[in-house]
Structure formats: structure tokens, C-alpha cells
C-alpha atoms as one frame of an Amber mdcrd trajectory, in Angstrom:
protein
 140.608  25.086  21.216 143.600  23.023  20.202 147.006  24.702  20.507 147.768
  23.413  16.998 144.879  25.480  15.639 145.912  28.571  17.571 149.545  28.353
  16.493 148.457  27.942  12.874 146.255  31.024  13.021 148.750  33.151  14.927
 150.989  32.801  11.890 148.088  33.912   9.681 146.029  35.965  12.146 142.370
  36.383  11.436 142.390  33.866   8.611 140.004  31.078   9.384 140.305  29.780
   5.850 142.466  30.326   2.822 139.379  31.978   1.323 139.108  34.496   4.162
 141.088  37.750   3.934 143.755  38.301   6.591 143.107  40.945   9.246 145.553
  42.923  11.417 147.830  41.073  13.844 146.199  40.235  17.157 148.280  37.212
  18.096 145.079  35.316  18.798 144.539  37.229  22.059 141.154  38.604  20.948
 140.043  35.141  19.938 141.161  33.560  23.220 139.487  36.334  25.220 136.071
  35.283  23.904 134.251  33.546  26.782 132.994  30.713  24.556 136.532  29.750
  23.505 138.185  26.968  25.458 141.730  25.834  24.714 142.049  22.063  24.392
 145.564  20.825  25.168 146.851  17.993  22.993 147.050  14.864  25.134 147.464
  11.122  24.570 143.718  10.693  24.001 143.744  13.278  21.195 146.891  11.681
  19.754 145.100   8.309  19.636 142.067   9.889  17.925 144.461  11.585  15.469
 145.981   8.196  14.587 142.531   6.650  14.136 141.461   9.486  11.833 144.675
   9.207   9.769 144.153   5.453   9.385 140.511   5.899   8.401 141.319   8.611
   5.855 144.121   6.535   4.303 141.795   3.547   3.946 139.204   5.764   2.275
 141.824   7.429   0.052 140.899  10.901   1.305 143.974  12.509   2.882 143.657
  15.826   4.733 146.331  18.340   5.729 148.038  17.305   8.974 146.979  20.445
  10.854 143.359  19.827   9.920 143.527  16.273  11.238 144.780  17.599  14.593
 141.898  20.075  14.632 139.436  17.268  13.869 140.938  15.072  16.606 140.599
  17.866  19.166 136.987  18.459  18.081 136.245  14.732  18.409 137.786  14.644
  21.900 135.673  17.633  22.964 132.530  16.191  21.386 132.273  19.396  19.388
 130.861  20.131  15.967 133.515  21.705  13.776 132.395  24.946  12.137 134.542
  25.569   9.081 134.809  26.894   5.547 136.704  23.757   4.466 134.461  21.089
   2.952 137.093  18.366   3.297 136.271  17.986   7.016 133.141  16.102   5.907
 135.481  13.174   5.148 136.182  12.768   8.877 133.465  10.403  10.079 134.423
  10.912  13.710 133.162  14.497  13.887 130.196  16.528  12.872 131.043  19.474
  10.687 129.106  22.546   9.700 130.485  24.016   6.492 129.906  27.740   6.061
 129.872  29.592   2.783 132.225  32.545   2.407 130.339  35.756   1.801 130.533
  37.060  -1.738 131.211  40.750  -1.296
């Protein structure tokens, strides 16, 4: 998991999307304790992927929030599919994304 993602969600704990309600402060510790979670440090390879994604998005005229581009770059580096509530990740050709629907309670 990219540090950028974790820092973003420590400021808004439990919110995986603007459409998700916030839950009590956990500082991300519960999330990191999950055995399937692996922190991905930002390195020069991820920075290069980030730059490639930014360039591609600008050419296509489909900008994304900076934090989301870092998340996409980390997912691309890990060869991971990004599971998200945000449909705009589909604009990033470099990654596979699985867009979830928020429950309607």
C-alpha cells in the first residue's frame, strides 16, 4: 500500500471514498494489521510511472487528483488491480480497476 494512500486516509480515517461515511479514528493501524495489506514505498520506479500517467492523462484531457495518480502509480508498480469507488481510475490505462458501487442503505 502506498504511503501516500495511507497518509491521505489517516487524515480521513475509514473513508475509502468521498461517498463513504467516516468511521472512528484508528490511525490506519487496523488497516495495516490486515495480513493481505502490504505497504508499497514510493521509489524512483513509481515516480517514473507517476510521470508517465500524468503525461498520458494530460494528452487525453482527463486529469485526476494528484493523490489518485500516486495511488494508480503504486498499483501499476505492484501489478495490482485497483479496487475503488471512484470511476475516474478507469481513465488510467496502465492499471486495471474494479469499481464498486456504494451500498444504498
